C-alpha positions as CSV (number, residue, x, y, z in Angstrom):
1,M,-0.4,61.4,1.2
2,T,2.3,63.8,0.1
3,N,0.9,66.5,2.4
4,S,0.9,64.2,5.4
5,K,4.5,63.3,4.7
6,G,5.4,67.0,4.3
7,I,3.7,67.8,7.6
8,A,5.5,64.9,9.3
9,K,8.8,66.1,7.9
10,Q,8.2,69.6,9.3
11,F,7.5,68.3,12.8
12,R,10.5,66.0,13.1
13,P,12.0,66.2,16.6
14,L,15.2,67.8,15.2
15,N,13.3,70.6,13.5
16,V,11.2,71.3,16.6
17,F,14.3,71.5,18.7
18,A,16.0,73.8,16.3
19,H,13.0,76.1,16.1
20,T,12.7,76.1,19.9
21,V,16.4,77.1,20.3
22,L,16.0,79.8,17.7
23,M,12.9,81.2,19.3
24,L,14.6,81.3,22.7
25,G,17.7,83.0,21.2
26,G,15.5,85.5,19.5
27,L,13.6,86.3,22.7
28,L,17.0,86.7,24.5
29,L,18.1,89.2,21.9
30,I,15.0,91.3,22.0
31,Y,14.7,91.2,25.8
32,P,16.5,94.5,26.3
33,I,14.1,96.1,23.9
34,I,11.1,94.8,25.8
35,F,12.6,95.8,29.1
36,M,13.4,99.4,27.9
37,F,9.8,99.7,26.5
38,M,8.1,98.5,29.7
39,A,10.4,100.5,32.0
40,G,9.8,103.6,29.9
41,M,6.1,103.4,30.9
42,M,7.0,104.0,34.5
43,S,7.4,107.4,36.2
44,A,10.8,108.1,37.7
45,E,9.3,107.9,41.2
46,E,7.7,104.5,40.6
47,Y,10.9,103.2,39.0
48,A,12.9,104.3,42.1
49,K,10.5,102.6,44.5
50,T,10.0,99.4,42.5
51,V,11.9,96.2,43.2
52,M,12.6,95.3,39.5
53,G,11.6,92.0,38.2
54,L,12.4,90.3,34.9
55,F,9.7,92.4,33.2
56,P,8.9,95.7,34.9
57,I,5.2,96.3,34.9
58,A,4.0,99.9,35.7
59,K,1.1,100.2,38.1
60,E,0.2,103.5,36.5
61,P,1.4,103.4,32.9
62,T,2.5,106.7,31.4
63,F,3.6,107.7,27.9
64,K,5.3,110.9,29.1
65,N,8.8,109.6,28.4
66,F,7.8,108.5,24.9
67,M,6.3,111.9,24.2
68,V,9.6,113.4,25.2
69,L,11.4,111.0,22.8
70,I,9.1,111.9,19.9
71,G,8.4,115.6,20.5
72,G,11.0,116.7,23.0
73,A,10.2,118.8,26.0
74,S,10.7,122.4,27.0
75,D,13.3,121.5,29.5
76,S,15.3,119.0,27.4
77,Q,17.4,119.1,24.2
78,V,16.3,115.7,22.9
79,Q,15.5,117.0,19.4
80,T,18.9,118.7,19.2
81,Y,20.6,115.4,20.1
82,Y,18.6,113.7,17.4
83,V,19.4,116.3,14.7
84,N,23.1,116.2,15.7
85,S,23.1,112.4,15.4
86,I,21.4,112.5,12.0
87,L,23.7,115.2,10.6
88,R,26.8,113.5,11.9
89,T,25.7,110.1,10.5
90,L,25.0,111.6,7.0
91,Y,28.2,113.5,6.9
92,G,30.3,110.4,8.0
93,L,28.4,108.2,5.6
94,F,29.1,110.5,2.6
95,W,32.9,110.3,3.2
96,A,32.8,106.6,4.0
97,M,31.2,105.9,0.6
98,I,33.6,108.2,-1.3
99,T,36.7,106.8,0.3
100,S,35.5,103.2,0.1
101,F,34.7,103.2,-3.6
102,L,37.6,105.3,-4.8
103,G,40.1,103.5,-2.5
104,G,38.8,100.1,-3.7
105,Y,39.1,101.3,-7.4
106,V,42.7,102.4,-6.9
107,F,43.8,99.1,-5.4
108,A,41.7,96.9,-7.7
109,R,42.2,98.7,-11.1
110,L,45.4,100.9,-11.0
111,R,48.9,99.5,-11.3
112,F,51.7,101.3,-9.4
113,K,54.8,100.3,-7.4
114,G,54.2,99.4,-3.8
115,R,50.5,99.0,-4.3
116,D,50.2,95.7,-2.5
117,T,52.5,96.8,0.3
118,L,50.4,100.0,0.9
119,F,47.2,97.9,0.9
120,L,48.7,95.6,3.5
121,V,49.7,98.6,5.7
122,L,46.1,99.9,5.5
123,L,44.7,96.6,6.4
124,A,47.1,96.4,9.3
125,T,45.8,99.6,10.8
126,Q,42.5,97.7,11.4
127,M,44.3,95.7,14.1
128,I,44.8,98.9,16.3
129,P,42.0,99.3,18.8
130,G,40.1,102.5,18.4
131,V,40.4,103.5,22.1
132,V,44.2,103.7,21.7
133,S,43.8,106.8,19.5
134,V,41.6,108.7,21.9
135,I,44.4,110.6,23.7
136,P,46.5,111.4,20.6
137,T,43.4,112.6,18.9
138,F,42.4,114.8,21.9
139,I,45.9,116.4,21.8
140,E,45.7,116.9,18.1
141,F,42.3,118.7,18.4
142,A,43.5,120.7,21.4
143,R,46.7,121.9,19.7
144,W,45.1,122.7,16.3
145,P,46.9,125.8,15.0
146,F,45.2,129.2,15.1
147,A,41.9,127.8,16.5
148,G,40.1,128.2,19.8
149,G,42.6,130.6,21.2
150,N,45.8,128.8,20.0
151,Y,48.5,131.1,18.6
152,I,50.4,128.3,16.9
153,F,50.1,124.9,18.6
154,N,49.2,125.9,22.1
155,G,47.3,128.5,24.2
156,G,43.7,127.6,23.9
157,K,41.3,124.6,23.4
158,G,41.9,124.3,19.6
159,I,38.8,122.8,17.9
160,L,37.6,120.9,20.9
161,D,33.9,121.4,21.8
162,S,33.0,122.7,18.3
163,W,31.5,121.3,15.2
164,W,35.0,121.1,13.7
165,V,35.4,117.9,15.8
166,Y,32.8,116.2,13.7
167,L,33.8,117.9,10.4
168,I,37.5,117.2,10.6
169,G,37.4,114.1,12.8
170,G,34.5,112.5,10.9
171,P,36.1,111.9,7.4
172,S,38.5,109.0,7.4
173,I,39.4,106.3,5.0
174,N,37.0,103.4,5.5
175,I,39.5,100.6,5.4
176,M,37.1,97.7,5.5
177,G,34.9,99.4,2.9
178,T,38.0,99.8,0.7
179,F,38.8,96.1,1.1
180,L,35.3,95.0,0.2
181,V,35.0,97.2,-2.9
182,K,38.5,96.0,-4.0
183,Q,37.4,92.4,-3.6
184,S,34.2,93.1,-5.6
185,L,35.8,95.1,-8.4
186,E,38.5,92.4,-9.0
187,K,35.6,90.2,-10.1
188,V,34.6,92.6,-12.9
189,P,36.6,91.9,-16.1
190,Y,39.1,94.5,-16.9
191,E,38.0,94.2,-20.6
192,L,34.9,96.2,-19.6
193,D,37.2,99.2,-18.9
194,E,39.0,98.6,-22.2
195,A,35.7,98.4,-24.2
196,A,34.5,101.6,-22.6
197,K,37.7,103.4,-23.5
198,I,37.4,102.2,-27.1
199,D,33.9,103.7,-27.1
200,G,35.3,107.0,-26.0
201,A,34.5,107.0,-22.3
202,G,36.9,108.9,-20.0
203,T,38.2,107.7,-16.6
204,F,35.5,109.5,-14.5
205,R,32.7,108.1,-16.7
206,I,34.1,104.6,-16.4
207,I,34.3,104.9,-12.6
208,F,31.0,106.5,-11.9
209,Q,28.7,105.4,-14.8
210,I,30.0,101.9,-15.5
211,L,31.7,100.5,-12.5
212,M,29.9,102.1,-9.6
213,P,26.4,100.9,-10.6
214,L,27.8,97.3,-10.6
215,Q,28.9,97.8,-7.0
216,L,25.6,99.0,-5.5
217,P,25.0,95.8,-3.3
218,I,28.4,96.2,-1.6
219,L,28.0,99.9,-1.4
220,A,24.6,99.4,0.3
221,F,26.2,97.0,2.7
222,I,29.0,99.5,3.5
223,A,26.3,102.3,4.0
224,I,24.3,100.2,6.4
225,T,27.2,99.1,8.6
226,T,28.8,102.5,8.5
227,S,25.6,104.2,9.5
228,Q,25.2,101.8,12.5
229,G,28.8,102.6,13.6
230,I,28.5,106.3,13.4
231,W,25.0,106.5,14.9
232,N,26.0,104.4,17.9
233,D,29.4,106.1,18.4
234,W,29.4,108.0,21.7
235,T,33.2,108.2,22.1
236,T,33.8,111.2,19.9
237,P,31.1,113.5,21.3
238,F,31.6,112.3,24.8
239,F,35.4,113.0,25.0
240,F,35.8,115.9,22.6
241,T,32.7,118.0,23.3
242,T,31.1,119.3,26.4
243,S,28.3,121.7,25.2
244,D,24.8,120.3,25.3
245,N,24.0,121.6,21.8
246,L,26.9,119.5,20.3
247,Q,25.9,116.1,21.9
248,T,24.5,113.2,19.9
249,L,21.9,111.0,21.4
250,P,24.2,108.1,22.6
251,A,26.6,110.6,24.2
252,A,23.7,112.6,25.8
253,I,22.4,109.4,27.4
254,S,25.8,108.8,29.0
255,R,25.4,112.3,30.6
256,M,21.9,111.7,31.7
257,S,22.9,110.7,35.3
258,Q,23.6,114.4,35.7
259,L,21.2,116.0,33.2
260,A,18.0,114.1,33.9
261,Q,17.1,114.5,37.5
262,N,13.7,113.7,39.0
263,P,12.2,115.5,42.0
264,M,13.7,112.9,44.3
265,G,17.2,113.9,43.1
266,L,17.8,110.6,41.4
267,P,18.7,110.0,37.7
268,D,15.5,109.7,35.6
269,Y,16.2,106.1,34.5
270,P,12.8,105.6,32.7
271,L,13.6,108.6,30.5
272,M,17.2,107.3,29.9
273,L,15.9,103.9,29.0
274,T,13.3,105.4,26.6
275,L,16.0,107.5,24.9
276,G,18.0,104.3,24.7
277,L,15.1,102.8,22.8
278,G,15.2,105.8,20.5
279,V,18.8,105.1,19.7
280,T,18.2,101.4,19.1
281,L,15.1,101.3,17.1
282,P,16.3,103.3,14.0
283,M,19.2,101.0,13.5
284,L,17.0,97.9,14.2
285,L,14.6,99.0,11.5
286,L,17.5,99.8,9.1
287,F,18.8,96.3,9.6
288,F,15.3,94.7,9.3
289,F,14.4,96.4,6.0
290,F,17.9,96.2,4.3
291,Q,19.3,92.9,5.6
292,R,19.1,91.4,2.2
293,Y,21.6,93.9,1.0
294,I,24.1,92.8,3.7
295,V,23.9,89.3,2.3
296,Q,24.2,90.5,-1.3
297,G,27.1,92.8,-0.5
298,L,29.1,90.1,1.3
299,A,28.3,87.6,-1.6
300,N,29.6,90.2,-4.1
301,A,32.8,90.7,-2.1
302,G,33.3,86.9,-2.1
303,I,33.4,86.5,1.7
304,K,29.9,84.9,2.2
305,G,30.0,82.1,4.7
């Protein structure tokens, strides 16, 4: 009797409607993935001749584009783009974690004049759209002293089109990460620091052996979201570098209309879509396997919905 009531409850009209809406929404979200996968099975010639439907179906399916994505090709630099993307993501992630935790510690634990004002100024910088800083950053890199042919502030290309763009332009204060760590650390009783000091612990031990382990959920959240941001960023390599061996995968795809040409002289759209799949899937898997850390991290920061 209980089971029949439970089954009846599960199939209430409202539940069926809600599940139907969620399924349609899910299908809508993964449709681009399905389209990229199906189009990637076409040859460039077939893609150019086909009148595209909602779901492109290849008459002669080929896995050539997927083999290029996985193993590269003699006439492409796909593996170089992948390596550049991974190195840039790891480097940016390292600095994001350092600045987020130490910045959060400073604003949550230290007492100094103007602390709240400085924190508000940092938060206010989040209101500035990133695209606004492209031209000033370009000039800064181009006028970098004694680099790329510059004698002081002019004369050459500075650090443009070099790895210094990523090494110098990559590290920055992660403002949102600092905010989240600050919110989370303020929930940890300050008496914990005092007890550790009484036991003889120094400042670095308190920071890295006592407080940091308590912040692992929020740090995991920051790591996931930061990785997604850096991995998908195409602005920096696209505007500040021109050499093929410096491109990341998202930026390289943007240049594919010139780089990937089929025998008909048209852009190799199936290859471009397959590479787009290669950009999307790693972040999709990262979110799929670590989504619980996102919820835990937001809960620790006290901003869970």
